[in-house]
C-alpha positions in Angstrom: -59.3 15.4 -128.5 -58.7 12.5 -131.4 -54.7 12.2 -132.7 -53.7 10.0 -135.2 -50.8 7.9 -134.5 -49.1 9.5 -137.4 -48.8 12.8 -135.9 -47.2 11.1 -132.7 -43.7 11.7 -131.7 -41.6 8.4 -131.0 -41.9 8.9 -127.4 -45.6 9.6 -127.5 -46.3 5.8 -129.3 -43.5 4.2 -127.4 -45.8 5.7 -124.2 -48.9 4.5 -125.8 -47.7 1.3 -127.2 -46.6 0.6 -123.6 -49.9 1.5 -122.3 -52.1 -0.9 -124.8 -49.2 -3.9 -124.5 -49.7 -3.7 -128.2 -47.4 -2.0 -132.0 -50.1 0.7 -132.8 -50.1 1.3 -136.4 -50.1 4.6 -138.6 -53.7 4.4 -139.3 -55.1 4.4 -135.9 -56.0 7.2 -134.0 -55.4 8.2 -130.2 -58.1 9.3 -127.5 -56.8 9.8 -124.3 -59.7 10.6 -121.6 -58.9 10.3 -117.5 -61.3 9.8 -115.3 -61.6 9.6 -111.3 -59.3 6.7 -109.5 -62.3 6.1 -107.7 -65.9 7.2 -107.2 -67.2 9.4 -104.8 -68.0 7.7 -101.8 -65.1 5.2 -102.1 -62.6 8.4 -101.7 -64.9 9.0 -98.6 -64.5 5.4 -96.7 -60.5 5.5 -97.8 -60.4 8.8 -96.1 -62.3 7.7 -93.5 -60.1 5.3 -92.6 -56.9 7.4 -93.4 -58.1 10.3 -90.4 -58.8 6.7 -87.7 -56.0 5.6 -88.7 -57.6 2.0 -89.3 -55.8 2.7 -93.0 -52.9 0.9 -91.0 -54.4 -2.4 -89.6 -52.9 -5.9 -91.0 -54.6 -9.0 -92.3 -55.0 -10.3 -88.9 -55.8 -7.5 -87.0 -58.9 -7.3 -89.9 -59.3 -10.8 -89.6 -59.8 -10.1 -85.8 -62.2 -7.5 -86.2 -64.3 -9.6 -88.8 -64.4 -12.6 -86.3 -65.4 -10.5 -82.8 -68.0 -8.6 -85.0 -69.8 -12.3 -85.9 -69.6 -13.1 -82.4 -71.3 -10.1 -81.2 -73.9 -10.6 -83.9 -73.5 -14.7 -83.0 -72.9 -15.8 -86.6 -70.2 -18.3 -87.9 -67.8 -17.9 -90.7 -69.7 -18.8 -93.9 -73.5 -18.2 -92.8 
């Protein structure tokens, strides 16, 4: 749905200006649309990580896992 700025309440106008980071004029129109926060494939990976507990890994632990996988494959950083 599209709204004219002139029809918005002062609180709605203030909220929109805060989100946009700029003032809006009476002659403008505003449309709000929601979208999924993550594509389904990413949400699936995130759920899997939570289920396995790997969402709690530190960067050091992640780096160690990557280094171990590279060693197993005979790869070195930068290749």
